[in-house]
C-alpha positions as CSV (number, residue, x, y, z in Angstrom):
1,M,-138.8,83.5,9.7
2,A,-142.6,82.5,10.9
3,E,-144.5,80.4,9.1
4,N,-147.6,78.8,10.6
5,H,-149.0,75.2,11.5
6,Y,-152.2,74.2,10.0
7,K,-153.9,70.6,11.1
8,F,-156.8,68.8,10.3
9,N,-159.0,65.8,10.6
10,V,-159.6,64.9,7.3
11,S,-162.3,61.7,6.5
12,M,-159.9,59.8,4.6
13,T,-161.6,55.6,4.4
14,C,-158.6,54.2,1.1
15,G,-155.3,54.8,0.5
16,G,-156.1,56.8,-2.3
17,C,-158.3,59.8,-0.4
18,S,-154.9,60.1,1.4
19,G,-152.7,60.2,-2.6
20,A,-155.1,62.7,-3.5
21,V,-155.1,65.6,-0.7
22,E,-151.4,64.7,-0.5
23,R,-151.7,66.3,-4.7
24,V,-153.2,69.0,-3.5
25,L,-150.7,69.8,-0.8
26,K,-148.0,69.2,-2.5
27,K,-149.3,72.1,-5.8
28,L,-150.0,74.4,-3.2
29,E,-147.9,77.1,-3.3
30,G,-146.3,78.1,0.3
31,V,-146.4,75.1,1.8
32,K,-143.3,73.9,2.6
33,S,-143.9,70.2,4.7
34,Y,-147.1,68.3,5.3
35,N,-147.5,65.2,5.8
36,V,-151.3,63.1,5.9
37,S,-152.1,60.4,7.6
38,L,-154.3,58.4,6.3
39,E,-154.3,56.2,9.9
40,S,-154.6,59.1,12.7
41,Q,-157.2,61.2,9.4
42,T,-155.2,64.6,9.8
43,A,-153.0,66.0,7.4
44,D,-150.2,68.4,9.6
45,I,-149.2,71.9,6.7
46,T,-146.3,74.0,7.7
47,A,-147.2,77.2,4.9
48,E,-145.2,80.4,4.3
49,P,-147.1,83.0,6.6
50,S,-149.3,84.2,3.5
51,L,-151.0,81.5,2.5
52,Q,-154.1,81.8,5.0
53,Y,-156.0,78.9,6.6
54,E,-159.3,78.8,3.9
55,T,-157.4,78.9,0.7
56,V,-155.4,75.4,2.4
57,L,-159.2,73.9,4.0
58,E,-160.8,75.2,0.4
59,K,-158.7,72.9,-1.4
60,I,-158.3,69.8,1.4
61,K,-162.0,69.6,0.9
62,K,-162.5,70.4,-3.1
63,T,-160.4,66.8,-3.6
64,G,-163.7,65.7,-2.2
65,K,-163.3,64.3,2.3
66,K,-165.4,65.5,5.0
67,V,-162.8,67.9,7.1
68,N,-164.2,67.9,10.6
69,S,-162.1,69.4,12.1
70,G,-158.9,72.5,11.5
71,E,-156.6,74.0,13.6
72,K,-154.0,77.4,12.5
73,D,-151.5,77.3,15.2
74,G,-153.4,75.7,17.4
75,E,-156.3,76.8,17.5
76,M,-160.0,75.2,16.8
77,M,-160.6,76.8,14.3
78,A,-164.2,76.9,12.5
79,V,-164.4,74.4,8.8
């Protein structure tokens, strides 16, 4: 089965910030796996094809964190 890979550069200053991003991804239907790194300021998400890039982007933005850049399957996308 196909899947999408999303990668976001997110401004996170502490463990609470990365924890907030992890919590929204954990609850988001269609997310197969994710890795949020405070050190590299990234959120890597593997998702079902039905989960759109824009949906994931909005969920991360709702945590109040600034999304600096985003990719869908290696291709730069608008944030």
